Structures are given as structure tokens and as C-alpha cells.
DSSP file (Angstrom, degrees, kcal/mol; ACC not computed):
  #  RESIDUE AA STRUCTURE BP1 BP2  ACC     N-H-->O    O-->H-N    N-H-->O    O-->H-N    TCO  KAPPA ALPHA  PHI   PSI    X-CA   Y-CA   Z-CA
    1    1 A M              0   0    0      0, 0.0     2,-0.3     0, 0.0     0, 0.0   0.000 360.0 360.0 360.0 126.1   12.2   -7.9  -39.0
    2    2 A K        -     0   0    0      1,-0.1     2,-0.3     0, 0.0     0, 0.0  -0.553 360.0-128.9 -78.2 132.2   11.4   -9.4  -35.6
    3    3 A E        -     0   0    0     -2,-0.3     2,-0.2     1,-0.1    -1,-0.1  -0.640  20.0-122.7 -82.2 133.4   10.6   -6.9  -32.8
    4    4 A D        -     0   0    0     -2,-0.3     2,-0.4     1,-0.0    -1,-0.1  -0.541  25.8-145.8 -71.7 138.3   12.6   -7.3  -29.6
    5    5 A K        -     0   0    0     -2,-0.2     2,-0.4     2,-0.0    -1,-0.0  -0.888   8.9-160.8-108.5 138.7   10.3   -7.8  -26.5
    6    6 A N        -     0   0    0     -2,-0.4     2,-0.4     2,-0.0    -2,-0.0  -0.944   7.7-159.3-114.0 139.5   11.1   -6.4  -23.1
    7    7 A F        -     0   0    0     -2,-0.4     2,-0.3     2,-0.0    -2,-0.0  -0.912   6.9-171.1-120.1 147.7    9.4   -7.8  -20.0
    8    8 A Y        -     0   0    0     -2,-0.4     2,-0.6     2,-0.0    -2,-0.0  -0.969  24.0-132.6-134.8 148.7    9.0   -6.2  -16.6
    9    9 A I        +     0   0    0     -2,-0.3     2,-0.4   134,-0.1    -2,-0.0  -0.930  37.1 179.4 -98.5 119.5    7.7   -7.3  -13.3
   10   10 A V        -     0   0    0     -2,-0.6     2,-0.2     2,-0.0     5,-0.1  -0.970  33.6-113.6-127.4 135.0    5.4   -4.6  -12.1
   11   11 A D    >   -     0   0    0     -2,-0.4     3,-1.9     1,-0.2     4,-0.3  -0.479  27.2-132.4 -63.6 131.7    3.3   -4.4   -8.9
   12   12 A K  G >  S+     0   0    0      1,-0.3     3,-1.1    -2,-0.2    -1,-0.2   0.718  99.0  74.3 -64.4 -18.9   -0.3   -4.6   -9.9
   13   13 A S  G 3  S+     0   0    0      1,-0.2    -1,-0.3     0, 0.0    -2,-0.0   0.706  99.6  44.8 -67.3 -17.4   -1.2   -1.6   -7.7
   14   14 A V  G <  S+     0   0    0     -3,-1.9    -1,-0.2     2,-0.1    -2,-0.2   0.424  90.2 106.8-104.7   0.3    0.4    0.7  -10.3
   15   15 A L  S <  S-     0   0    0     -3,-1.1     5,-0.0    -4,-0.3     2,-0.0  -0.496  80.8-100.8 -77.3 147.3   -1.1   -0.9  -13.4
   16   16 A P    >>  -     0   0    0      0, 0.0     3,-1.2     0, 0.0     4,-1.1  -0.366  35.4-113.0 -61.0 148.1   -3.8    0.9  -15.3
   17   17 A E  H 3> S+     0   0    0      1,-0.3     4,-2.3     2,-0.2     5,-0.2   0.799 111.9  66.8 -56.1 -33.1   -7.3   -0.5  -14.5
   18   18 A I  H 3> S+     0   0    0      1,-0.2     4,-2.2     2,-0.2    -1,-0.3   0.878  98.4  52.1 -59.8 -38.1   -7.7   -1.9  -18.0
   19   19 A F  H <> S+     0   0    0     -3,-1.2     4,-1.9     1,-0.2    -1,-0.2   0.904 109.9  48.5 -65.5 -40.3   -4.9   -4.4  -17.5
   20   20 A L  H  X S+     0   0    0     -4,-1.1     4,-2.0     1,-0.2    -1,-0.2   0.885 111.3  50.2 -66.4 -38.0   -6.5   -5.7  -14.2
   21   21 A K  H  X S+     0   0    0     -4,-2.3     4,-2.4     2,-0.2    -2,-0.2   0.870 106.8  54.4 -69.4 -35.7   -9.8   -6.0  -15.9
   22   22 A V  H  X S+     0   0    0     -4,-2.2     4,-2.4     1,-0.2    -1,-0.2   0.917 108.8  49.4 -61.0 -42.3   -8.3   -8.0  -18.8
   23   23 A M  H  X S+     0   0    0     -4,-1.9     4,-2.5     2,-0.2    -2,-0.2   0.886 108.2  53.8 -63.9 -38.1   -6.8  -10.4  -16.2
   24   24 A D  H  X S+     0   0    0     -4,-2.0     4,-2.5     2,-0.2    -2,-0.2   0.916 109.0  48.7 -61.7 -42.7  -10.3  -10.6  -14.6
   25   25 A V  H  X S+     0   0    0     -4,-2.4     4,-2.3     2,-0.2     5,-0.2   0.935 111.3  49.5 -61.9 -46.1  -11.8  -11.6  -18.0
   26   26 A K  H  X S+     0   0    0     -4,-2.4     4,-2.6     1,-0.2    -2,-0.2   0.895 111.5  49.5 -60.7 -39.6   -9.0  -14.2  -18.5
   27   27 A N  H  X S+     0   0    0     -4,-2.5     4,-2.5     2,-0.2     6,-0.3   0.898 109.4  51.4 -67.1 -40.3   -9.7  -15.6  -15.0
   28   28 A L  H  <>S+     0   0    0     -4,-2.5     5,-1.6     2,-0.2     6,-1.5   0.905 114.3  43.7 -62.4 -41.0  -13.5  -15.8  -15.7
   29   29 A L  H ><5S+     0   0    0     -4,-2.3     3,-0.6     3,-0.2    -2,-0.2   0.908 114.4  49.1 -70.2 -42.3  -12.9  -17.7  -18.9
   30   30 A E  H 3<5S+     0   0    0     -4,-2.6    -2,-0.2     1,-0.2    -1,-0.2   0.881 113.5  45.8 -65.6 -38.7  -10.2  -20.0  -17.5
   31   31 A S  T 3<5S-     0   0    0     -4,-2.5    -1,-0.2    -5,-0.2    -2,-0.2   0.524 109.1-126.3 -81.7  -4.7  -12.4  -20.9  -14.4
   32   32 A R  T < 5S+     0   0    0     -3,-0.6    -3,-0.2    -4,-0.4    -4,-0.1   0.703  72.7 129.5  65.2  22.5  -15.3  -21.4  -16.7
   33   33 A K  S   <S+     0   0    0     -5,-1.6     2,-0.4    -6,-0.3    -4,-0.2   0.792  79.4  33.6 -72.5 -27.6  -17.5  -19.0  -14.7
   34   34 A E  S    S-     0   0    0     -6,-1.5    -2,-0.2    -9,-0.1    -1,-0.2  -0.985  72.3-157.8-125.0 140.7  -18.3  -17.3  -18.0
   35   35 A K  S    S+     0   0    0     -2,-0.4     2,-0.3    -3,-0.1    -1,-0.1   0.768  72.3  38.4 -91.1 -27.2  -18.6  -19.3  -21.2
   36   36 A T  S  > S-     0   0    0      1,-0.1     4,-2.2    -4,-0.0     5,-0.1  -0.859  75.4-122.0-124.8 159.1  -17.9  -16.6  -23.8
   37   37 A V  H  > S+     0   0    0     -2,-0.3     4,-2.9     1,-0.2     5,-0.3   0.901 114.3  55.8 -61.2 -41.2  -15.6  -13.6  -24.2
   38   38 A Q  H  > S+     0   0    0      1,-0.2     4,-2.0     2,-0.2    -1,-0.2   0.924 108.6  46.2 -59.8 -45.3  -18.7  -11.4  -24.6
   39   39 A D  H  > S+     0   0    0      1,-0.2     4,-2.1     2,-0.2    -1,-0.2   0.909 113.9  49.3 -63.1 -41.7  -20.2  -12.6  -21.3
   40   40 A A  H  X S+     0   0    0     -4,-2.2     4,-2.1     2,-0.2     5,-0.2   0.916 111.4  46.8 -67.2 -43.6  -16.9  -12.2  -19.5
   41   41 A V  H  X>S+     0   0    0     -4,-2.9     4,-2.6     1,-0.2     5,-1.8   0.863 111.4  53.1 -68.2 -33.3  -16.3   -8.6  -20.7
   42   42 A N  H  <5S+     0   0    0     -4,-2.0    -1,-0.2    -5,-0.3    -2,-0.2   0.909 109.6  48.8 -64.7 -40.9  -19.8   -7.7  -19.9
   43   43 A T  H  <5S+     0   0    0     -4,-2.1    -2,-0.2     1,-0.2    -1,-0.2   0.901 118.1  39.3 -63.3 -41.9  -19.3   -9.0  -16.3
   44   44 A V  H  <5S-     0   0    0     -4,-2.1    -2,-0.2    -5,-0.1    -1,-0.2   0.792 110.6-120.3 -82.2 -29.7  -16.1   -7.1  -15.9
   45   45 A G  T  <5 +     0   0    0     -4,-2.6     2,-0.3     1,-0.3    -3,-0.2   0.824  68.8 113.4  94.2  34.3  -17.2   -3.9  -17.7
   46   46 A I      < -     0   0    0     -5,-1.8    -1,-0.3    -6,-0.1     2,-0.2  -0.853  66.0 -99.9-127.2 168.9  -14.8   -3.6  -20.6
   47   47 A S     >  -     0   0    0     -2,-0.3     4,-1.9     1,-0.1     5,-0.1  -0.489  25.7-121.1 -84.4 157.3  -15.2   -3.8  -24.4
   48   48 A R  H  > S+     0   0    0      1,-0.2     4,-2.8     2,-0.2     5,-0.2   0.886 114.2  56.5 -62.5 -37.9  -14.2   -6.9  -26.4
   49   49 A S  H  > S+     0   0    0      1,-0.2     4,-2.0     2,-0.2    -1,-0.2   0.889 105.8  49.9 -64.6 -37.4  -11.8   -4.8  -28.4
   50   50 A A  H  > S+     0   0    0      2,-0.2     4,-1.6     1,-0.2    -1,-0.2   0.913 111.6  49.4 -65.3 -41.5   -9.9   -3.7  -25.2
   51   51 A F  H  X S+     0   0    0     -4,-1.9     4,-2.0     1,-0.2     3,-0.3   0.952 113.5  44.8 -61.5 -49.1   -9.7   -7.4  -24.1
   52   52 A Y  H  < S+     0   0    0     -4,-2.8     4,-0.4     1,-0.2    -1,-0.2   0.816 109.1  58.2 -67.1 -29.1   -8.4   -8.5  -27.5
   53   53 A K  H  < S+     0   0    0     -4,-2.0    -1,-0.2    -5,-0.2    -2,-0.2   0.888 122.5  21.5 -65.0 -39.2   -5.9   -5.6  -27.6
   54   54 A Y  H >X S+     0   0    0     -4,-1.6     3,-1.8    -3,-0.3     4,-1.2   0.510  92.7  97.8-110.3  -6.5   -4.2   -6.6  -24.3
   55   55 A R  T 3< S+     0   0    0     -4,-2.0     3,-0.2     1,-0.3    -3,-0.1   0.816  89.6  43.9 -59.9 -32.9   -5.0  -10.2  -23.8
   56   56 A D  T 34 S+     0   0    0     -4,-0.4    -1,-0.3     1,-0.2    -2,-0.1   0.491 113.7  52.2 -89.2  -2.2   -1.6  -11.5  -25.1
   57   57 A A  T <4 S+     0   0    0     -3,-1.8     2,-0.5     1,-0.1    -2,-0.2   0.579  98.6  66.6-106.9 -13.2    0.4   -8.8  -23.3
   58   58 A V     <  +     0   0    0     -4,-1.2    -1,-0.1    -3,-0.2    -4,-0.0  -0.946  57.1 156.3-119.0 121.9   -0.8   -9.3  -19.8
   59   59 A H        -     0   0    0     -2,-0.5     2,-0.1    -3,-0.1   -36,-0.1  -0.994  42.4-111.5-140.2 144.5   -0.1  -12.4  -17.8
   60   60 A P    >>  -     0   0    0      0, 0.0     3,-1.1     0, 0.0     4,-0.7  -0.453  37.5-112.0 -70.2 154.6    0.1  -13.2  -14.1
   61   61 A L  G >4 S+     0   0    0      1,-0.3     3,-1.2     2,-0.2     4,-0.4   0.869 112.4  61.7 -56.7 -41.1    3.6  -14.0  -12.9
   62   62 A Y  G >> S+     0   0    0      1,-0.3     3,-0.9     2,-0.2     4,-0.8   0.788  95.3  61.2 -63.2 -26.7    2.9  -17.7  -12.2
   63   63 A E  G <4 S+     0   0    0     -3,-1.1    -1,-0.3     1,-0.2     3,-0.2   0.850 110.0  41.7 -65.1 -31.5    2.0  -18.4  -15.9
   64   64 A N  G << S+     0   0    0     -3,-1.2    -1,-0.2    -4,-0.7    -2,-0.2   0.351 106.7  62.3 -98.4   5.9    5.5  -17.4  -16.9
   65   65 A T  T X4  +     0   0    0     -3,-0.9     3,-1.6    -4,-0.4    53,-0.3   0.614  69.0 112.6-105.9 -14.0    7.4  -19.1  -14.1
   66   66 A R  T 3< S+     0   0    0     -4,-0.8    53,-0.2     1,-0.3     3,-0.1  -0.391  90.8   9.1 -61.5 127.9    6.5  -22.8  -14.8
   67   67 A G  T 3  S+     0   0    0      1,-0.3    -1,-0.3    51,-0.2     2,-0.3   0.752 113.9 100.3  75.4  24.4    9.6  -24.6  -15.9
   68   68 A R  S <  S-     0   0    0     -3,-1.6    50,-2.9     2,-0.0     2,-0.4  -0.777  74.0-108.3-130.8 173.6   11.9  -21.8  -15.0
   69   69 A T  E     -A  117   0A   0     -2,-0.3    78,-2.5    48,-0.2     2,-0.4  -0.897  31.1-167.0-104.2 141.6   14.3  -20.6  -12.4
   70   70 A V  E     -AB 116 146A   0     46,-2.6    46,-2.9    -2,-0.4     2,-0.5  -0.991   8.1-152.4-128.8 133.9   13.2  -17.7  -10.2
   71   71 A T  E     -AB 115 145A   0     74,-3.1    73,-2.7    -2,-0.4    74,-1.4  -0.932  17.3-178.6-109.9 125.9   15.5  -15.8   -7.8
   72   72 A I  E     -AB 114 143A   0     42,-2.9    42,-2.6    -2,-0.5     2,-0.4  -0.883  13.1-152.8-119.7 152.8   13.9  -14.2   -4.8
   73   73 A T  E     -AB 113 142A   0     69,-2.8    69,-2.6    -2,-0.3     2,-0.4  -0.971  14.0-175.0-124.3 143.0   15.5  -12.0   -2.1
   74   74 A A  E     -AB 112 141A   0     38,-2.8    38,-3.0    -2,-0.4     2,-0.6  -0.996  21.8-149.3-138.2 140.5   14.2  -11.7    1.4
   75   75 A N  E     +AB 111 140A   0     65,-1.8    64,-2.6    -2,-0.4    65,-1.6  -0.960  35.4 173.1-103.2 121.3   15.1   -9.7    4.5
   76   76 A M  E     -AB 110 138A   0     34,-2.8    34,-2.9    -2,-0.6    62,-0.2  -0.947  36.1 -97.0-134.2 152.2   14.2  -11.8    7.5
   77   77 A D  E     -A  109   0A   0     60,-2.9     2,-2.2    -2,-0.3    32,-0.2  -0.271  40.6-111.4 -59.7 148.7   14.7  -11.6   11.2
   78   78 A N        +     0   0    0     30,-2.5    -1,-0.1     4,-0.1    31,-0.1  -0.496  66.5 147.3 -81.8  70.2   17.6  -13.5   12.6
   79   79 A T    >   -     0   0    0     -2,-2.2     3,-2.0    58,-0.1     4,-0.5  -0.915  55.9-106.9-110.7 129.8   15.3  -16.0   14.3
   80   80 A P  T 3  S+     0   0    0      0, 0.0    -2,-0.0     0, 0.0    -3,-0.0  -0.325 103.8  13.0 -56.3 130.2   16.4  -19.6   14.7
   81   81 A G  T 3> S+     0   0    0     -2,-0.0     4,-2.4     1,-0.0     5,-0.2   0.279  93.3 108.9  90.5 -10.2   14.5  -21.8   12.3
   82   82 A L  H <> S+     0   0    0     -3,-2.0     4,-2.2     2,-0.2     5,-0.2   0.939  82.3  43.9 -67.3 -46.8   13.0  -19.1   10.1
   83   83 A L  H  > S+     0   0    0     -4,-0.5     4,-2.6     1,-0.2     5,-0.2   0.917 114.1  51.9 -62.7 -41.7   15.2  -19.8    7.1
   84   84 A S  H  > S+     0   0    0      1,-0.2     4,-2.3     2,-0.2    -2,-0.2   0.906 109.2  49.8 -59.9 -42.4   14.5  -23.5    7.5
   85   85 A A  H  X S+     0   0    0     -4,-2.4     4,-2.2     2,-0.2    -1,-0.2   0.884 110.3  50.6 -64.9 -38.3   10.8  -22.8    7.6
   86   86 A A  H  X S+     0   0    0     -4,-2.2     4,-2.0     2,-0.2    -2,-0.2   0.924 111.5  47.3 -64.7 -44.1   11.0  -20.8    4.4
   87   87 A L  H  X S+     0   0    0     -4,-2.6     4,-2.3     1,-0.2    -2,-0.2   0.881 110.5  53.0 -64.8 -37.1   12.9  -23.6    2.7
   88   88 A N  H  X S+     0   0    0     -4,-2.3     4,-2.6    -5,-0.2    -1,-0.2   0.900 107.0  52.0 -63.7 -40.7   10.4  -26.1    3.9
   89   89 A S  H  X S+     0   0    0     -4,-2.2     4,-1.3     2,-0.2    -2,-0.2   0.902 109.3  50.1 -61.6 -41.2    7.6  -24.0    2.4
   90   90 A I  H  <>S+     0   0    0     -4,-2.0     5,-1.8     1,-0.2     3,-0.3   0.926 112.3  47.3 -62.3 -44.6    9.4  -23.9   -0.9
   91   91 A A  H ><5S+     0   0    0     -4,-2.3     3,-1.5     1,-0.2    -2,-0.2   0.884 106.4  57.6 -65.6 -38.5    9.8  -27.7   -0.8
   92   92 A L  H 3<5S+     0   0    0     -4,-2.6    -1,-0.2     1,-0.3    -2,-0.2   0.803 103.4  53.8 -63.5 -28.4    6.1  -28.2    0.2
   93   93 A E  T 3<5S-     0   0    0     -4,-1.3    29,-2.3    -3,-0.3    30,-0.7   0.535 121.2-110.5 -81.4  -6.3    5.0  -26.4   -3.0
   94   94 A G  T < 5S+     0   0    0     -3,-1.5    26,-0.4    -4,-0.3    -3,-0.2   0.544  71.8 138.4  90.7   7.2    7.2  -28.8   -5.0
   95   95 A A      < -     0   0    0     -5,-1.8     2,-0.5    25,-0.1    -1,-0.3  -0.529  49.2-130.1 -83.9 155.5    9.8  -26.2   -6.0
   96   96 A N  E     -C  117   0A   0     21,-2.5    21,-3.1    -2,-0.2     2,-0.5  -0.922  12.4-134.4-110.6 123.2   13.5  -27.2   -6.0
   97   97 A V  E     +C  116   0A   0     -2,-0.5    19,-0.2    19,-0.2     3,-0.1  -0.644  26.5 173.7 -77.0 123.1   16.1  -25.0   -4.2
   98   98 A L  E     +     0   0A   0     17,-3.3     2,-0.3    -2,-0.5    18,-0.2   0.843  63.6   4.7 -96.4 -44.4   19.1  -24.5   -6.5
   99   99 A T  E     -C  115   0A   0     16,-1.5    16,-2.0     2,-0.0     2,-0.4  -0.987  53.7-166.7-142.6 152.4   21.1  -21.9   -4.5
  100  100 A I  E     +C  114   0A   0     -2,-0.3     2,-0.4    14,-0.2    14,-0.2  -0.989   7.3 179.8-137.0 128.6   21.0  -20.1   -1.1
  101  101 A N  E     -C  113   0A   0     12,-2.4    12,-3.0    -2,-0.4     2,-0.4  -0.997   6.6-177.0-128.4 127.6   23.1  -17.1   -0.2
  102  102 A Q  E     -C  112   0A   0     -2,-0.4    10,-0.2    10,-0.2     2,-0.1  -0.981  15.3-142.0-128.0 135.9   22.7  -15.5    3.2
  103  103 A T        -     0   0    0      8,-2.6     3,-0.0    -2,-0.4    -2,-0.0  -0.462  37.8 -90.5 -84.6 163.8   24.5  -12.4    4.6
  104  104 A I        -     0   0    0     -2,-0.1     7,-0.1     1,-0.1    -1,-0.1  -0.604  57.1-100.4 -69.1 132.4   25.6  -12.1    8.2
  105  105 A P        -     0   0    0      0, 0.0     2,-0.5     0, 0.0     5,-0.3  -0.308  37.5-164.1 -60.4 135.3   22.7  -10.5   10.1
  106  106 A I  B >  S-D  109   0A   0      3,-2.4     3,-1.5     1,-0.2   -28,-0.0  -0.991  75.6  -6.8-121.5 127.1   23.1   -6.8   10.7
  107  107 A N  T 3  S-     0   0    0     -2,-0.5    -1,-0.2     1,-0.3     3,-0.1   0.843 132.6 -56.2  54.8  35.4   20.8   -5.2   13.4
  108  108 A G  T 3  S+     0   0    0      1,-0.2   -30,-2.5   -31,-0.1     2,-0.4   0.568 117.1 105.9  79.4   9.2   19.0   -8.6   13.7
  109  109 A I  E <   -AD  77 106A   0     -3,-1.5    -3,-2.4   -32,-0.2     2,-0.4  -0.984  48.6-164.4-127.1 130.6   18.1   -8.8   10.0
  110  110 A A  E     -A   76   0A   0    -34,-2.9   -34,-2.8    -2,-0.4     2,-0.5  -0.867  15.1-136.6-110.0 144.8   19.7  -11.1    7.4
  111  111 A N  E     -A   75   0A   0     -2,-0.4    -8,-2.6   -36,-0.2     2,-0.4  -0.886  23.6-171.6 -98.8 129.3   19.4  -10.9    3.6
  112  112 A V  E     -AC  74 102A   0    -38,-3.0   -38,-2.8    -2,-0.5     2,-0.5  -0.980  10.8-163.8-124.0 132.4   18.8  -14.2    1.9
  113  113 A T  E     -AC  73 101A   0    -12,-3.0   -12,-2.4    -2,-0.4     2,-0.4  -0.975  13.3-176.5-114.7 125.6   18.8  -14.8   -1.9
  114  114 A I  E     -AC  72 100A   0    -42,-2.6   -42,-2.9    -2,-0.5     2,-0.5  -0.982  13.3-159.9-126.4 129.5   17.3  -18.1   -3.0
  115  115 A T  E     -AC  71  99A   0    -16,-2.0   -17,-3.3    -2,-0.4   -16,-1.5  -0.941  19.2-175.3-107.6 127.6   17.1  -19.4   -6.5
  116  116 A I  E     -AC  70  97A   0    -46,-2.9   -46,-2.6    -2,-0.5     2,-0.5  -0.893  24.3-133.6-124.4 153.2   14.5  -22.0   -7.1
  117  117 A E  E     -AC  69  96A   0    -21,-3.1   -21,-2.5    -2,-0.3     3,-0.3  -0.897  13.8-165.3-102.6 132.5   13.5  -24.3  -10.0
  118  118 A T    >   +     0   0    0    -50,-2.9     3,-1.5    -2,-0.5   -51,-0.2   0.297  54.3 109.5-105.1   8.9    9.7  -24.3  -10.6
  119  119 A N  T 3  S+     0   0    0      1,-0.3    -1,-0.2   -51,-0.2   -24,-0.1   0.870  87.0  35.0 -53.2 -43.6    9.4  -27.3  -12.9
  120  120 A E  T 3  S+     0   0    0    -26,-0.4    -1,-0.3    -3,-0.3   -25,-0.1   0.212  81.9 138.3-102.3  14.7    7.6  -29.6  -10.4
  121  121 A M    <   -     0   0    0     -3,-1.5   -27,-0.3     1,-0.1     4,-0.1  -0.366  36.9-162.6 -64.0 136.7    5.5  -27.0   -8.5
  122  122 A Q  S    S+     0   0    0    -29,-2.3    -1,-0.1   -30,-0.1   -28,-0.1   0.860  70.5  39.0 -84.7 -39.3    2.0  -28.2   -7.7
  123  123 A G  S    S-     0   0    0    -30,-0.7     2,-0.2     1,-0.2    -2,-0.0  -0.218 100.2 -69.7-101.2-170.4    0.5  -24.8   -7.0
  124  124 A E    >>  -     0   0    0      1,-0.1     4,-1.4    -2,-0.1     3,-0.5  -0.549  36.0-127.2 -81.5 147.1    0.7  -21.4   -8.4
  125  125 A F  H 3> S+     0   0    0      1,-0.2     4,-2.2    -2,-0.2     5,-0.2   0.866 110.0  60.0 -62.1 -36.4    3.9  -19.4   -7.9
  126  126 A S  H 3> S+     0   0    0      1,-0.2     4,-2.3     2,-0.2    -1,-0.2   0.841 100.7  55.7 -62.6 -31.9    1.9  -16.5   -6.4
  127  127 A H  H <> S+     0   0    0     -3,-0.5     4,-2.5     2,-0.2    -1,-0.2   0.915 106.8  49.6 -65.3 -42.6    0.7  -18.8   -3.7
  128  128 A L  H  X S+     0   0    0     -4,-1.4     4,-2.5     2,-0.2     5,-0.2   0.928 111.0  49.3 -60.9 -45.2    4.3  -19.7   -2.7
  129  129 A M  H  X S+     0   0    0     -4,-2.2     4,-2.7     1,-0.2    -2,-0.2   0.906 112.0  48.2 -62.7 -41.1    5.2  -16.0   -2.6
  130  130 A S  H  X S+     0   0    0     -4,-2.3     4,-1.7     2,-0.2    -1,-0.2   0.902 110.6  51.9 -64.5 -40.7    2.1  -15.2   -0.4
  131  131 A R  H  < S+     0   0    0     -4,-2.5     4,-0.3     2,-0.2    -2,-0.2   0.920 113.7  43.1 -62.4 -44.8    3.0  -18.1    1.9
  132  132 A L  H >< S+     0   0    0     -4,-2.5     3,-1.4     1,-0.2    -2,-0.2   0.919 112.2  53.1 -67.0 -43.7    6.6  -16.9    2.3
  133  133 A D  H 3< S+     0   0    0     -4,-2.7    -1,-0.2     1,-0.3    -2,-0.2   0.803 105.2  55.8 -63.4 -29.7    5.5  -13.2    2.7
  134  134 A A  T 3< S+     0   0    0     -4,-1.7    -1,-0.3    -5,-0.2    -2,-0.2   0.529  80.8 118.1 -81.6  -5.9    3.1  -14.2    5.5
  135  135 A M  S X  S-     0   0    0     -3,-1.4     3,-2.0    -4,-0.3     2,-0.3  -0.371  76.6-106.9 -66.5 138.0    5.7  -15.9    7.6
  136  136 A Q  T 3  S+     0   0    0      1,-0.3    -1,-0.1    -2,-0.1     3,-0.1  -0.480 108.2  23.7 -62.2 124.4    6.4  -14.4   11.1
  137  137 A G  T 3  S+     0   0    0      1,-0.3   -60,-2.9    -2,-0.3     2,-0.7   0.320  84.9 129.0  99.4  -7.2    9.8  -12.6   10.9
  138  138 A M  E <   +B   76   0A   0     -3,-2.0    -1,-0.3   -62,-0.2   -62,-0.2  -0.741  31.5 179.7 -82.3 114.0    9.7  -12.1    7.1
  139  139 A Q  E     -     0   0A   0    -64,-2.6     2,-0.3    -2,-0.7   -63,-0.2   0.881  63.0  -9.3 -84.6 -41.5   10.5   -8.3    6.7
  140  140 A S  E     -B   75   0A   0    -65,-1.6   -65,-1.8     2,-0.0     2,-0.3  -0.986  55.6-166.1-156.1 155.0   10.4   -8.1    2.9
  141  141 A L  E     +B   74   0A   0     -2,-0.3     2,-0.3   -67,-0.2   -67,-0.2  -0.974  14.6 169.3-148.5 127.2   10.3  -10.4   -0.1
  142  142 A H  E     -B   73   0A   0    -69,-2.6   -69,-2.8    -2,-0.3     2,-0.6  -0.991  34.5-126.4-141.7 147.0   11.0   -9.6   -3.8
  143  143 A I  E     +B   72   0A   0     -2,-0.3   -71,-0.3   -71,-0.2     3,-0.1  -0.835  28.2 176.5 -87.2 124.2   11.5  -11.4   -7.1
  144  144 A I  E     -     0   0A   0    -73,-2.7     2,-0.3    -2,-0.6   -72,-0.2   0.567  58.5 -11.6-108.1 -10.4   14.8  -10.2   -8.5
  145  145 A G  E     -B   71   0A   0    -74,-1.4   -74,-3.1     0, 0.0    -1,-0.3  -0.956  48.2-164.1-176.6 159.5   15.0  -12.3  -11.6
  146  146 A R  E      B   70   0A   0     -2,-0.3   -76,-0.2   -76,-0.2   -81,-0.0  -0.986 360.0 360.0-152.5 152.0   13.8  -15.2  -13.6
  147  147 A E              0   0    0    -78,-2.5   -77,-0.1    -2,-0.3    -1,-0.1   0.328 360.0 360.0-128.1 360.0   15.1  -17.2  -16.4
């Protein structure tokens, strides 16, 4: 009988340290800074058994967004050109905007929901999110869904 899997998007600040260390080991191996699992776990300070226990359960968001649609929501200042700049940033990363929904600004802040397709992205999805979040006038930015 096949077990149903549930996935969650969780802020890394609330994850147990072991999950973050498993990601560090995976990054060391992927970047070839360490050649073996043993060397990587020694560098990070966890056991090989802990790494093997969690390695298939912990992934950065960008690994699971390639070739998918992602819906993000943003609260942004009602500043001329801000939405255009956000859409331009998305296009510069190679993502394709599928839908845009914007509310009428209330108290100078508009809520925008954007669904993007990530098939042709050149960079990591986390880089795009950081780029958008750093924009002047961006009040909040969240991933609300992905398919």
C-alpha cells in the first residue's frame, strides 16, 4: 500500500538544526567542496546515519519548483512602476508570468498575486524571491502555492 505524502513550505528559522545541517551536507557534496559523504558530515558535524535518514526528505524550495507553476502574493506600496519592476525581475530570471491579480490599493498598499511558470528559469527560485523581497516598496512576499 502506497503511503500518501504531504509537503509543507516551512520557514527555515523554525526547522530543527539537523535539517539545516543535512542541507549543508548536500550543498557541500553538490558544490564538490567535499568529495565524500563522510568528509561532508565531518565538516558539518552530524553523523552519516542522520544524513542518510533525512537526505531524501529535505530539499530547498528551488529544487522542487523547476518546471512548475508557483503562485506568490505580495503587499507592495502603491508606487508608480513598482509592479512593472517586479514583473521585469521575474522576466529577467527567465520565468514566465501566467496571471496577475491586483487589488485596489488601501492605505497606499496593494496586494498582488502572481502565478509564474518556472520551466525556463536560468537561476535558482530562491534568488528570484530574494530579488523581489529586496525591492524598495515591497512590504511582504510569500509563496502561497505551487503545482
